Residue, then its C-alpha position, 0 to 999 in steps of 0.5 A: m679206578v676213580k669209582y672204586y675207590d669212591y664206592h670204598g670210601t676214598p674219593v679221589t682224582s685222576a691225579d690222586l691216582l696218579t700217585i697212588e697206582i703209580e709211584d707208589m707202587q713198588l714193582i718187583t723187578a727181575e733184580r728185586a727178585k733175584n737179591e729177596i728170592d729166600q725172602m719169597g712167601q715169608s710174610i704168609i708163614d709170618i700171617a700163619e705163626f701169628y695166626k697160630s700164637i692166637g689158636a686160630v691154625e695148628q701147627d700142620t697148617i704151617d707146615a703146609i703151607m711151607k711145603n707149598i710155598d716152592p720158589t723152583v719156577l721164579k729161579e728156572l726164570l730167573g736164571i738162578q741156580 
């Protein structure tokens, strides 16, 4: 990982990686997923809305995104009805 960061212009040490890649990384636990299931896909919708606002995509693109966000499998895995 040190080589990766160096290659992309951010020199780091192994100690830095502990903070960057482990301590600062927010993992999604089952409990967090249960609490945030209704927010699933919201970030991609927000990005699509931005692109629509600048004329880069049409409403049908956003409709397609909305149609393809399906939390069914995640809900099944988490035991949510």
